[in-house]
N, C-alpha and C positions, 0 to 999 in steps of 0.2 A: 180584957185584953190586959197582961201586966206591962204598963209602961215602960219599965225596964227591959223588957225583953224587945219589946218593937224598936227602942233604940240602938239596942244591940244588932238587930235585925236591920235599919236602915243603914248602922254603921258598914257592917258588913257588905251590904249592896253597894255602897258607897264606893268602899275599896276595890269590889270587883270590877264594877264599871270603870274605875280608874285605871285599873290594871289591864282591862281591855282596850281603854283608850289609848294605853301607850304602846301596846301591841300595834294596835291599828295605825298608831303614828311611826313606829320602828319600821312596818311593811311599806308604807307609804314612802319612807326617806329610801329606803333600799330602792323600790319601782324610779324612783326621781334620779337616783344614781345611776341606774341601769340605762333610764333613756339619756341620761346626760354622756354617759360613756358612747351610746349610738349615735347621738348627735354630734358629738366630737370625731367621730370617724370621717376621714376623708375619702376621696376615690381611690388612693394608694391603699389604704388600711382594708377597704372592701375587698379591693382585688386579691390582696394577699391571703383574707378569709376566703375567699372563693378557693384561689391556688391550692389553700391546705387542704380545704374540703375535697376537691378535685382528687389530687393526690392520696388523700386515705379511700376515697371510694376506687379508685385505681388497684392499690394496694390490697383492697379486700377483694374484687375482682379476680387479681392475680393469685392470691390465696384459694380463692373457691376453686379455680381451675387448676391448679396444681392437686387439691384434694380429690377433686373428681376424676383427674388423670390416674390417681392410685386406687382409685375403686370408691370412695366416699360417697355417698348419696344413693347407695344402692344397697340391699342385704345379699350379700356373696355366700357362696358354699365354698370352702377350701377343700382342695382335694387332699390333701395329706398334712404331715407335723411340719415339713420343711416350709408349705406355705403360711403354714401360722408363725412361725418364727420369722420369716419375710414382712410379713404383713406387721408384726408387732415392732419390728425395727425401723418400718417406713411410715408409720403413723404414730403421732404423739398420744393419740387416744383410740381405742379399740375395744368395742365389745364383743366378746366371743360367746357364743350358745353352743354349749356340749351338750350333742342332742343324741338321741337311738330312735330310727325310725318307727319302730315298734312302739315307742313311749307315747301316748294321746297327748299329754302335758306339754311335750317339747313341740308337737304341732300348733297348740295354743302360743306357745311363745313365739313362733315363726309368725306367725299372724301378728302378733304386736311388734315384732322387731323390724317387720317389713313395712310397717307404717311410719315407725318411729325414723328409717335411716334418710330417709330423703328429706325430713323434716331437721333432721340434726346433720349437717353435710361436715359438721367441726369434728366427727368422730366417725370411725370406720366400723361399721357393723357387717359381723361376717358368722357363719357357723361352722361347726366342726365335727364329723361323725366320731363319737367317744369310743364305737368300738373298733374303729381304724386307726385310734391314735393312743396305743397303750400306754407309749414313755411319757405323752404330756398328762394322762389320767392319773398314773402314777405320781408323777412327779409335781402336779398340783393335788393331789390328793382328793381328785373328784370320785365321788361315792354315789352320790343322790344326781338320777338325771330328770329333769334338766339342770343344767347348772350354767351361769352367766359368768364369765369373769371380765372384769373390768381392769384392762390393760392400760397403763401409763408409761411412757418412755421405756417399754422393754422389761415392766415390773408388772406382776399382779398386784392393785390395790384391794380388791375386793371381790366378793363371790357373793352372788343371789343365788340361794341354794334352793332347789324346790319353789314352792309357794308362799313360805310362811310368812315371808317380809311382803307379801304383795296382798293379805287379807286369808289367804290359806284355802279361798276357794278358786275354782276355776272361770268364774264369770268376772273377772277382775278387769276394770277400762284399760286402755291404753295409757292412760294418763298416770295411773298409778307404777306402773312398770316405770313409765318416763321420769316419775320424780324419785322411785327408787335408784335408778341409774345416775340421777344429778346429784344424790346425796354424797357422791364421792367425786362431783364434780367433772365426770366423765364426759357430760354434755351440758350447755348451758340451758337455761331455762328462765323465763321471767318473773318468778316469785322467789319466795325463800323457802327452800327446800325444810328448812327448821318447822317452819307453820304444819308441815303434813303437805301430801295432794292437793290439788286445787280443788276446794269443797265442791264448787260448782257443777266440776266434770265426774266428781265421785258420785254425788248424790245423783246426777240426772241417770248413769249408768249403773249403779252400784247399788241402788236402793236404799242409801241413808246409811250404809255400813261405812265406819272410819277403820282405815288401817291404822294399828299402834305402832309407833315407833319405837323399836328394841333400842336399850343402850348401847352407844359405839358404833351405830350405823353408819357418824359421819367419821370416825377415825380408820384411817389406812391400816392396813395389815405391814408391819413391819418385818415380817420372816424372811431372811435373806434367801431361804430355799426358794422362795417364789421368784427368784430372778430368773429371764428365760432367755438363759446362754444355753444355746444347742451346741 
């Protein structure tokens, strides 16, 4: 072995070990600081923390009750276009499936949205018969069925048209549609949407096929014609 090379290797290893030691010490200091903060808390501090947490839980419970009162937590059929506009105004986030009874792929979407609605109470999940909604179909330029409109505060943010964004096949798992809806922030998920669908769920149910993310999938549509002013 070249003695110079060995000296360089030893020096590099020493530097790495020194850096690791510094990191460990910094983490230890942070833990000590947190422990000191906890030790310094008195009964009044702990009571204030408990009260704050209880207030947060109370507000969250009230919000869930309000959402449920206007139809969140269920996948519901809207009778007509008037109900669509009312639902879009009542909820900050709405996922609307424009369907046709005779289209098999619409039934596939129904199955997945039926699963997602109770899972994501923060959004309203609805469906509307496209053949009975000529005004909306023309206004929103819906051509392909199924089309899912992602509506936020009375404005369509994005459309999921057919199954192109879902892998192009009929057998995609619910997690893929969940991810695609979450790309616009219409529902909340506990992972980064930029990483694609959660791989474990996709591989388990989808034969290892990965869904490709197209450019602009996270960008909102800014077309003013999609404002839902009835």
